[in-house]
C-alpha positions as CSV (number, residue, x, y, z in Angstrom):
1,M,-48.9,-8.9,-24.7
2,P,-48.2,-7.5,-20.7
3,T,-51.3,-6.7,-19.0
4,R,-51.9,-3.8,-17.4
5,G,-49.4,-2.9,-15.0
6,E,-47.1,-5.2,-15.8
7,M,-44.0,-4.4,-18.6
8,K,-42.1,-6.7,-20.2
9,L,-38.0,-5.4,-19.7
10,E,-36.2,-6.7,-23.0
11,G,-32.4,-8.7,-20.9
12,M,-33.8,-8.1,-17.1
13,N,-32.6,-11.2,-17.4
14,E,-28.8,-10.3,-17.7
15,L,-29.0,-7.5,-16.1
16,I,-29.7,-9.4,-13.2
17,R,-27.1,-11.0,-13.2
18,H,-24.6,-8.3,-14.0
19,L,-25.7,-7.2,-11.1
20,N,-25.5,-10.4,-8.8
21,E,-21.5,-10.7,-10.3
22,L,-21.0,-7.4,-9.0
23,P,-19.8,-7.1,-5.8
24,D,-17.1,-9.7,-6.3
25,K,-15.4,-7.5,-9.7
26,V,-16.3,-4.9,-6.8
27,E,-13.5,-6.9,-4.0
28,Q,-11.7,-7.5,-7.4
29,V,-11.0,-4.3,-8.9
30,S,-10.4,-2.3,-5.2
31,D,-7.5,-5.0,-4.2
32,A,-6.2,-3.7,-7.2
33,A,-6.4,-0.5,-6.9
34,V,-5.3,-1.2,-3.6
35,R,-3.2,-2.9,-4.0
36,A,-1.6,-0.3,-7.0
37,G,-1.2,2.3,-4.5
38,A,0.9,0.9,-2.3
39,E,3.0,-0.5,-5.3
40,H,3.0,3.2,-6.0
41,L,4.2,4.2,-2.1
42,K,6.5,1.9,-1.9
43,D,8.4,3.2,-4.5
44,K,8.1,6.2,-4.0
45,I,9.7,5.4,-0.3
46,E,12.6,3.6,-1.7
47,H,13.3,6.9,-4.0
48,H,13.2,9.3,-1.1
49,P,16.2,11.0,-0.4
50,N,16.4,10.2,3.2
51,I,16.1,7.0,3.2
52,P,19.4,5.2,4.7
53,R,21.8,4.2,2.0
54,S,25.5,2.7,2.8
55,N,28.7,3.6,0.3
56,K,29.9,0.1,1.2
57,A,28.3,-3.1,-0.7
58,K,25.5,-4.3,1.3
59,Q,21.7,-4.2,1.5
60,H,20.9,-1.2,2.0
61,G,16.9,0.3,4.4
62,A,15.5,1.0,0.3
63,D,16.0,-2.8,-1.0
64,N,14.0,-4.0,2.1
65,V,10.8,-2.0,1.1
66,E,7.7,-4.1,0.9
67,I,3.9,-4.9,0.9
68,Q,2.3,-6.9,2.5
69,K,-1.4,-7.9,2.9
70,A,-3.1,-7.0,5.9
71,P,-6.9,-7.5,7.0
72,G,-9.2,-5.8,6.0
73,G,-8.7,-5.2,2.8
74,F,-6.0,-3.0,3.1
75,Y,-1.8,-3.9,2.5
76,D,1.0,-2.1,4.4
77,V,3.5,-0.8,3.5
78,G,6.7,-1.0,5.0
79,F,10.6,-3.4,5.7
80,K,11.5,-6.9,6.2
81,D,11.2,-7.4,9.7
82,E,15.5,-7.0,10.5
83,F,15.5,-4.3,9.6
84,F,13.4,-3.1,12.4
85,Y,15.6,-0.2,12.5
86,L,15.1,1.5,10.1
87,L,12.4,2.4,12.1
88,F,15.2,4.8,14.3
89,H,16.2,7.0,10.8
90,E,12.0,7.5,10.4
91,I,11.3,8.4,14.4
92,G,14.6,8.8,16.1
93,A,16.6,6.7,18.5
94,K,18.5,7.9,21.6
95,G,21.2,6.4,22.0
96,G,22.2,3.0,24.4
97,V,20.6,-0.8,24.7
98,Y,17.2,-2.0,23.0
99,K,16.4,-5.0,23.3
100,R,13.7,-7.5,20.8
101,R,12.7,-10.0,20.3
102,G,15.3,-11.0,23.6
103,E,18.3,-10.3,21.3
104,Y,20.1,-7.6,22.1
105,F,20.9,-4.3,20.2
106,I,23.7,-1.0,20.9
107,T,22.5,1.5,18.6
108,P,24.3,5.2,18.9
109,D,22.2,8.4,18.8
110,I,20.4,8.5,15.9
111,P,18.7,11.5,14.4
112,A,15.3,11.6,12.9
113,R,14.9,12.2,9.4
114,P,11.7,10.9,8.0
115,F,11.5,8.9,5.6
116,M,8.3,7.2,4.8
117,R,5.7,10.3,6.4
118,P,7.1,12.1,3.8
119,A,6.6,9.7,1.0
120,L,3.5,9.4,1.2
121,E,2.8,13.5,2.6
122,E,3.9,14.7,-0.9
123,N,3.0,11.4,-2.7
124,I,-0.5,10.7,-1.0
125,R,-2.4,12.5,-4.8
126,S,-0.7,10.6,-7.1
127,V,-0.6,6.9,-5.1
128,Q,-4.7,8.4,-4.8
129,D,-4.5,8.3,-8.8
130,K,-2.8,4.9,-9.0
131,M,-5.9,3.9,-7.6
132,G,-7.9,5.4,-9.4
133,D,-5.8,4.5,-12.5
134,V,-7.5,0.8,-11.6
135,I,-10.6,1.1,-11.0
136,Q,-11.3,3.2,-14.0
137,R,-9.7,0.7,-15.9
138,R,-11.1,-1.9,-14.8
139,L,-14.1,-1.1,-15.0
140,G,-14.1,-0.2,-18.1
141,L,-15.0,3.6,-17.1
Protein backbone atom coordinates (compact mmCIF):
# COMPACT_ATOMS: atom_id res chain seq x y z
CA MET A 1 0.00 0.00 0.00
CA PRO A 2 1.39 3.42 -0.94
CA THR A 3 2.47 5.68 1.91
CA ARG A 4 1.39 9.28 2.27
CA GLY A 5 2.65 11.40 -0.68
CA GLU A 6 3.19 8.30 -2.78
CA MET A 7 0.93 7.17 -5.61
CA LYS A 8 0.89 3.89 -7.42
CA LEU A 9 0.19 4.29 -11.12
CA GLU A 10 -0.95 1.23 -12.98
CA GLY A 11 0.55 0.74 -16.44
CA MET A 12 3.43 3.15 -15.79
CA ASN A 13 6.03 0.69 -17.11
CA GLU A 14 4.08 0.30 -20.35
CA LEU A 15 3.74 4.08 -20.69
CA ILE A 16 7.49 4.55 -20.17
CA ARG A 17 8.20 1.86 -22.80
CA HIS A 18 5.91 3.63 -25.31
CA LEU A 19 7.54 6.99 -24.59
CA ASN A 20 11.00 5.48 -25.12
CA GLU A 21 9.90 4.05 -28.49
CA LEU A 22 8.40 7.36 -29.60
CA PRO A 23 11.54 8.98 -31.11
CA ASP A 24 12.10 6.01 -33.46
CA LYS A 25 8.43 5.93 -34.44
CA VAL A 26 8.35 9.69 -35.05
CA GLU A 27 11.45 9.43 -37.25
CA GLN A 28 9.92 6.59 -39.29
CA VAL A 29 6.57 8.36 -39.64
CA SER A 30 8.27 11.62 -40.54
CA ASP A 31 10.36 9.96 -43.24
CA ALA A 32 7.31 8.20 -44.70
CA ALA A 33 5.33 11.46 -44.70
CA VAL A 34 8.07 13.47 -46.42
CA ARG A 35 8.54 10.66 -48.98
CA ALA A 36 4.78 10.66 -49.70
CA GLY A 37 4.87 14.42 -50.24
CA ALA A 38 7.86 14.06 -52.59
CA GLU A 39 6.11 11.33 -54.59
CA HIS A 40 3.00 13.49 -54.92
CA LEU A 41 5.09 16.45 -56.11
CA LYS A 42 6.95 14.21 -58.58
CA ASP A 43 3.62 13.19 -60.10
CA LYS A 44 2.52 16.83 -60.39
CA ILE A 45 5.80 17.79 -62.11
CA GLU A 46 5.54 14.85 -64.54
CA HIS A 47 2.05 15.94 -65.56
CA HIS A 48 2.58 19.71 -65.67
CA PRO A 49 1.60 21.10 -69.09
CA ASN A 50 4.92 22.96 -69.53
CA ILE A 51 7.21 19.95 -69.02
CA PRO A 52 9.11 19.36 -72.27
CA ARG A 53 7.74 16.58 -74.43
CA SER A 54 8.70 15.50 -77.90
CA ASN A 55 6.52 14.01 -80.59
CA LYS A 56 9.35 11.57 -81.31
CA ALA A 57 9.57 8.10 -79.81
CA LYS A 58 12.20 8.92 -77.21
CA GLN A 59 12.49 9.72 -73.53
CA HIS A 60 10.80 12.90 -72.38
CA GLY A 61 11.46 15.13 -69.41
CA ALA A 62 8.45 13.64 -67.65
CA ASP A 63 10.02 10.18 -67.93
CA ASN A 64 13.07 11.27 -65.96
CA VAL A 65 11.83 12.98 -62.84
CA GLU A 66 13.36 11.29 -59.80
CA ILE A 67 13.35 11.41 -56.03
CA GLN A 68 16.59 11.14 -54.09
CA LYS A 69 17.05 10.96 -50.34
CA ALA A 70 18.95 14.01 -49.13
CA PRO A 71 20.70 14.65 -45.82
CA GLY A 72 18.62 15.92 -42.92
CA GLY A 73 15.47 13.90 -43.58
CA PHE A 74 14.68 15.63 -46.85
CA TYR A 75 14.02 14.36 -50.35
CA ASP A 76 15.13 16.07 -53.55
CA VAL A 77 12.71 15.98 -56.45
CA GLY A 78 14.48 16.69 -59.73
CA PHE A 79 15.90 15.10 -62.84
CA LYS A 80 18.31 12.34 -63.54
CA ASP A 81 21.77 13.77 -64.00
CA GLU A 82 21.92 13.34 -67.78
CA PHE A 83 18.75 15.43 -68.13
CA PHE A 84 20.36 18.53 -66.56
CA TYR A 85 19.37 20.57 -69.60
CA LEU A 86 15.75 20.57 -68.43
CA LEU A 87 16.87 23.36 -66.12
CA PHE A 88 17.23 25.46 -69.28
CA HIS A 89 13.51 24.96 -69.95
CA GLU A 90 12.65 25.88 -66.37
CA ILE A 91 14.62 29.14 -66.18
CA GLY A 92 15.48 29.84 -69.81
CA ALA A 93 18.88 29.95 -71.46
CA LYS A 94 20.68 32.13 -73.93
CA GLY A 95 21.93 30.18 -76.92
CA GLY A 96 25.58 29.28 -76.91
CA VAL A 97 28.15 26.76 -75.84
CA TYR A 98 27.94 25.34 -72.33
CA LYS A 99 30.57 23.24 -70.63
CA ARG A 100 29.51 20.68 -68.08
CA ARG A 101 31.84 18.13 -66.52
CA GLY A 102 34.32 18.44 -69.34
CA GLU A 103 31.74 18.10 -72.12
CA TYR A 104 30.55 20.90 -74.39
CA PHE A 105 26.93 21.43 -75.33
CA ILE A 106 25.52 23.82 -77.89
CA THR A 107 22.05 25.13 -77.19
CA PRO A 108 19.72 27.47 -79.00
CA ASP A 109 17.93 30.27 -77.18
CA ILE A 110 15.48 28.51 -74.88
CA PRO A 111 12.65 30.61 -73.48
CA ALA A 112 11.70 29.96 -69.87
CA ARG A 113 8.62 27.77 -69.55
CA PRO A 114 8.63 26.93 -65.84
CA PHE A 115 7.10 23.63 -64.80
CA MET A 116 8.81 22.67 -61.53
CA ARG A 117 8.17 25.87 -59.60
CA PRO A 118 4.53 26.12 -60.73
CA ALA A 119 3.97 22.43 -59.97
CA LEU A 120 5.11 23.07 -56.40
CA GLU A 121 3.31 26.39 -55.98
CA GLU A 122 0.03 25.06 -57.40
CA ASN A 123 0.11 21.91 -55.28
CA ILE A 124 1.76 22.88 -52.00
CA ARG A 125 -1.50 22.32 -50.10
CA SER A 126 -2.08 18.86 -51.60
CA VAL A 127 1.56 17.91 -50.86
CA GLN A 128 1.02 18.94 -47.23
CA ASP A 129 -2.28 17.03 -47.15
CA LYS A 130 -0.54 13.85 -48.39
CA MET A 131 2.07 14.22 -45.67
CA GLY A 132 -0.62 14.80 -43.04
CA ASP A 133 -2.56 11.73 -44.20
CA VAL A 134 0.51 9.55 -43.71
CA ILE A 135 1.15 10.98 -40.25
CA GLN A 136 -2.46 10.46 -39.16
CA ARG A 137 -2.63 6.94 -40.57
CA ARG A 138 0.74 5.81 -39.13
CA LEU A 139 0.09 7.27 -35.70
CA GLY A 140 -3.51 6.01 -35.65
CA LEU A 141 -5.01 9.45 -35.17
